C-alpha positions in Angstrom: -0.1 -0.1 0.0 1.4 3.4 -1.0 2.1 6.0 1.5 -0.9 8.5 0.3 -3.2 5.2 0.3 -2.1 4.3 3.8 -3.0 7.9 5.3 -5.9 7.7 3.2 -7.0 4.4 4.8 -5.8 5.9 8.2 -8.3 9.1 8.0 -11.0 7.0 6.6 -11.0 4.9 9.5 -10.4 8.2 12.3 -13.6 9.3 10.4 -16.0 6.2 10.7 -14.9 5.9 14.4 -16.0 9.7 14.9 -18.8 8.8 13.5 -19.5 5.6 15.5 -18.7 7.7 18.8 -21.2 10.0 17.8 -23.6 7.9 17.0 -23.0 6.2 20.7 -23.1 8.8 22.8 -26.5 10.4 21.3 -27.8 6.8 22.4 -26.6 7.3 25.7 -28.1 10.7 25.8 -31.3 9.4 24.6 -30.8 6.6 27.9 -30.2 8.9 30.1 -33.6 10.9 29.4 -35.6 7.6 29.3 -34.1 6.8 32.6 -34.4 10.1 34.1 -38.2 9.7 33.3 -38.5 6.5 34.2 -36.6 6.9 37.7 -39.8 10.0 38.3 -36.8 12.5 39.3 -37.7 16.1 39.7 -34.2 16.9 39.3 -33.4 18.5 36.1 -31.2 17.0 33.2 -27.1 18.4 33.0 -27.0 20.8 30.0 -25.2 18.1 27.9 -28.1 15.9 27.9 -31.0 18.9 27.3 -28.9 20.9 25.2 -28.8 20.9 21.1 -26.4 18.0 20.4 -24.0 19.3 17.8 -24.7 18.0 14.2 -23.7 14.4 13.1 -20.5 14.2 11.0 -20.8 13.9 7.2 -19.6 10.7 5.4 -16.2 10.2 4.1 -15.8 11.7 1.3 -12.0 11.2 0.1 -10.6 15.1 -2.0 -9.9 15.1 -5.7 -6.6 15.0 -6.4 -6.6 18.9 -8.9 -3.9 19.2 -11.5 -1.9 21.6 -10.0 0.1 21.9 -13.5 -2.4 23.8 -15.5 -2.5 26.7 -12.2 1.2 26.6 -12.2 1.6 27.5 -15.9 -1.1 29.9 -15.8 1.3 31.8 -13.3 4.6 31.7 -15.0 5.7 28.2 -13.7 8.0 26.1 -16.4 8.4 22.9 -15.5 10.5 21.5 -18.3 13.6 21.5 -16.9 12.7 20.1 -13.5 13.0 16.3 -15.0 17.0 17.7 -15.1 18.4 18.2 -12.0 21.5 20.8 -12.2 24.4 20.9 -9.9 26.6 23.7 -9.8 30.3 22.4 -10.0 32.0 25.5 -10.4 30.7 26.8 -7.4 31.2 23.3 -5.7 35.2 23.1 -6.8 35.7 27.1 -5.5 33.5 26.3 -1.8 36.1 22.9 -1.8 39.3 24.7 -2.7 38.5 27.7 -0.1 37.7 25.5 2.4 40.8 23.4 2.0 43.0 26.8 2.1 41.2 27.9 5.3 41.6 24.5 7.0 45.6 24.9 5.7 45.9 27.8 7.5 44.3 26.6 10.4 46.6 23.7 10.7 49.5 25.8 9.9 49.3 28.7 12.6 48.5 25.5 15.2 51.8 24.6 15.0 50.3 21.1 13.6 52.1 19.2 10.4 49.3 17.6 8.9 51.0 13.9 9.7 
């Protein structure tokens, strides 16, 4: 299973669990009301049982992937050169030479012969 498919499956399971817990909570609220009526109690029910419940979560729908290349092209992004990564070798050589020169100066100034 690919990583995105695994993430989708996890999201789906989490969403289904949320719906299942909501349904269980609603059943417990109803049971509490029935028990309160059957007991003949004159005390008021707590607000968590009497207040209007939040709406039930919507069923899970996987979001459709959109083609962003059209949007990118509309904004002036040219992706034609992305397939071939380039490395500025001249920069690497200069950076390496500069690093080695600094390293040599440090070794020389500390009295090390490098052996």
